[in-house]
N, C-alpha and C positions, 0 to 999 in steps of 0.2 A: 330560466337559469342558465346562465354563464359558464360555460364548460368551463372544467379546472383545465388546467394548464401548468402541471407540477415540473420544476426544475429544481426541488429540494434537493436530491441526492440519486447519485444511481446505485443505493440502497433500495429505491422504491421499484427498481425496475423489475420485470418482471423475466420468468426464464427461460433460455434458447430452448427451441425443439430440440437441439441432437443433444443437451444435456437432458432432456426429459424422456430421450428415446433412451440415453446409457443407460438413466435409472431403470427404464423399466425393462432394459433387456438385462440388468443384472438383480433384477429383480424374479427370478427363477431358480426355484429349487434348492436344496440345503448344499451350505456351504462351511469352510472355515469358518471360524470366528476369530478378531481378536489380530486383524491384519496378515492372517496367515493364508487370505483367500485371494485367486488367482488376479484378481483387479488390482489389489494393494501389492501383491509381490511383482506387478511388471512397472512401477511407479518409478523407481529407479532406473529401469531401464531407458524405458520412454522419456524422462525428465531430463538423464544423462546424455541421451538425445538431442534433445532440446536444447542445451545447454552446451553440449559437444565435449563434454569431461565427466567423469566420474561424479556420481552425486550417491547421497542417500536421502531421501525423500520420506517424509512423514503425514500421513494427512488427519489435518484436524478441519475441527467446524469453524472455528471463528479468525476473526483476524485477531483479536488482540490475544488468545491462546496463542498462538501463532507468535507474535512478539514478544510475550512475556516469557513465555518457554523456552524460545531461543537465546534469549537475554540472559535469564538466569543457567543458560549452561555455560554462559559468559563472561558474569559478573557474579564473585562473591556474598554473601550477606554486608559484608563491610566494603564492597565494592563499590566506583561511581562509574556509571554509563555517559557519557557526555553526547548531547543530542542538542537539537534547535525549539526553541521556548515556543515553537508553532507545532511542534512535532506532535504525533498524536499518541503518542504514548507519555506525552510530560501536560496532554491537555483534555484527554478523549476518554483513558482506560482507568481512573478511579483508582489508581495508584497497580495499577495490577504488575506492571515490570516489579516494585518492589516486594509485594506480596508473593510471587511465584520465587524471587528470588530470595528470598527471606529478609529485606533491610536495604538491599541497594538502594543508592542516591543517583538522581537523575541531577547532572551537570550542566545546566543551560548556556549554550553559548550563543549570542544573535549573529545575523546573518541575513544579508539581503536576499527579497524574496525567498523566502524561508529554509535557504540553504546553508550550509556549514562552508566554511572557505578552508584550507588546509594552513594558512596563514593564522586563521582564528584558533582554529586547534590546536597549532604548535604552541602558540601566545598562552593558552588557559592550560594545556599541560607541563609547562614550562614554568608556569605561576603558582600551578598547584604542588605546597610543599608537601612533600611526602613526610612522614614518618608513622609513629604507632600510635599517636593521635589523630589522624586523618584518615578519612575514606581512602582506600585505595584505586587509583585510576584503572579501569577494566576495559572496557570494553568502548565504542562510539557507535552508534546509532542514526543511521540516516534514512530518510523517505525519499523512495522514485516511485511515482510521482512525488514533490510534495505537497504539503497541506495548500500550498498556496495555487498548486497546479503549474508548477514548475520545475523542468526537469535536469538532472546531472549528466552531464558530458562522461564519456568514460575517463577522459581525461582529469575532471574535475574529481572523480570517483579515486581514481590510481592516485592522485595528489595526497589527497584525504587518509589513503589508507597505509602508505608511502609513511606519513607523520604518523598514525597508530602503531605499525610496526617498528619505527624507532622507540616509543615509548612501551613495548610488549602488550599493547594493545589488539582486541579481536575487533573483527568489524563486523557490523549486522547492518542488513538495508530490509524495512519496512515496504514489501511490493504490495499495497492493495490494489493499488491503479499500477503495478509494473507493465501491465499489456501497453496501456495506453502513454508510457513515455516512453519503451520500446519503437513503437508506430513514430512518436513522434521525432526523435532519434533518429530511425531506419536505419540501426546496427544490429548487430547478431544478441540474443540475449546474453551469451557470456561474454561481451566487448565491457559491459556495462556493470559484471559481477565478479566471476571468478580471476576473469581475465587482469582486471581493474582491483583486486585482491581482496574482496568480500569473503568473509569466511562462512556466513547463514543467508540467507534471503528466508523471508515470507513472501511466499508466491500467493498474492491472491488470485481470486478467481470469482467471488460472489460477486461483489462490484459489475464486472463485465460478462454476465449473462449464466452463472450457476446458479442453482439452488442454494446452497450454502457447504463451500469447497475451499480450504485453506492449504497448501504446501508448506512446511517449513523443509528450505531444502538444503543441505547441507554440504558445501564446497570443500571446508576443514575436516576430514573424518575422523579425525582424533578427539572432537566434542561429541559425536554419536550416544555414546553408551552412556553419559550424563543426562543424553536429554531422553531417551529411551524412559529411564528410572523417571524423571521427574513428571514426564507425561503421564506417567502410570499412576504416580502417586497423586499429581492434582487431578485426576479423575476424566481427563481427555485422550485415553486409548480408549478407541470407539469397539465397541461388540461387533455392529455391523459395518466395519470402515470402507466394506464393497462400496454400500450405496455415494460416499465419499470420493471416494477412489476411482470409481467409475463414471464420477463427472470431471475429475481432474483429466484424468485419459481421454474421453471427448473432446476437452477446450484444448487440447494440446494437438492431438491428433486430427481432429475434425480440422482444424484452421480456425476456429471460431477467436479462438482469443485475439487472431489477427482481424479479422472483421470487425468483429464487434467493438475492438479498440478503436478501429478508423472512422469507422462511424461516427462514435460517441466524440471523439477527436475532432473531426471532418466540423459536427453541428456546433463545437464550443468555438471554432476558429470563425464561422461566421456570426457568431455573436458578438466574439469581439471585436469584430471590424464593425459592426454594428455600435457599439459601446461607444468609439472613436475615443475621444479627449478622456470618458469616465472611465477609462480601462483602468486598472492599479496593477496591474501585473500581467507581464506576456502568460499568453494563452499558448500550453506547449502541452498540454493533456486535454482532459474534460471538462474542467472547471473555468469558469469566468467570475473576475471577482471586479466590481466595478461600483462609484461612488454616486450613488442616485439622489441621497439628500432625503428629507422625511416625504416633502412634495412628490419627488419622482416614484416610490414604494409606493405611496400611498395610490397614487397612478394607475402602477402594474398591477398593483391587488385588485383595484377595483375593473379592471379587463380582466381579470380571471386566473392571471401570470403567478404562482406561488413559488417563493424560492427566501432561502435562512438570510436574517440579517447577517453582518459580520461584522466581531468585534460592538466600541461601545454604541450605543444608539445616535450618542453624536456625530458620530464618523459617517455616518449616512451610508455606510458600506454596506455590500452586498454578496452574495453567493450565488451563484449560477451554474446547474451541473446538466451537465447536458450527458443523459444514459444510450447503452446501445440500442433501445429500444424508441426513442423518441419519437413522438409521432411529426413528421416532417414539419406540416403545415402548422405545428405548434412553434418549430422553430422560427417558421418564415414571419409568424405574426408578431413573435417576441424581436425579431430584427425590427419590422418595421416601426414596432412602439418605441423602442431604442433610439431608431434614426430618427423619430420624430420628435422628440425630447430635446 
């Protein structure tokens, strides 16, 4: 049988050894529950050092919870959240932002390579007639890296937050692949978050080597109390949070966030180069989007490669995702197959 060579998603990846060791180390004896344990109590300090500013950080188990609870602190039930049509919150979260906020509405703004521009955001806000009859502009949510594998530069984020501030809006960043974007940009994590005006970050670790660990990181400390209550009410205050917090601490302190992201990004770059003219979007993180056509997809699948179709069947597009623990031999084989097409 042909061995499967999976490029479905970085969610299919294994847990890296440093994370497993941290969980094992935390699994000793009795400790205080509901976030009062020593591991969770260190999150603010460790992530504050990581971002080089004072933060409040909260451990949650899923990215959907991180995004939706963060946005619920920013947008009332009658609020509007501005995002790209490709955003994860718009496409892949089953209406969770609206559910957790009690009814906030997503306002989608088009933009190339799944990125919002300051000009498009300003035009949307200026064209939104605000009255008692309308949803009230409340927040902007951007993804870093985006759902098409591209990365916002610090200046792009700053331009967006400037527009948002001028209209009284908060800014949220979905960082499910934050490490991949930061390594591509080769910048300090603070440069593309709080220094650029971001209020709250969903800091993802699960896709990059963790077992199941996300953090909601507040740079705007005035939003924290509301989040704490919403998290509890929504059932996301974990009794044994030490096991999630231990993962996040190890992820940052050991440097695996950087190492894993660099490896995945490097594999994606090689795939992008092999794709050549078939490439649909710049490769700036660990996702690669290519136009294969029906015949090309069938050929790769017959050779044992697994990946997701992207968009309509007629588009012939596919998404390849390189994970931190991808078998390099599989990357080499896929590059050879793409080059030969």
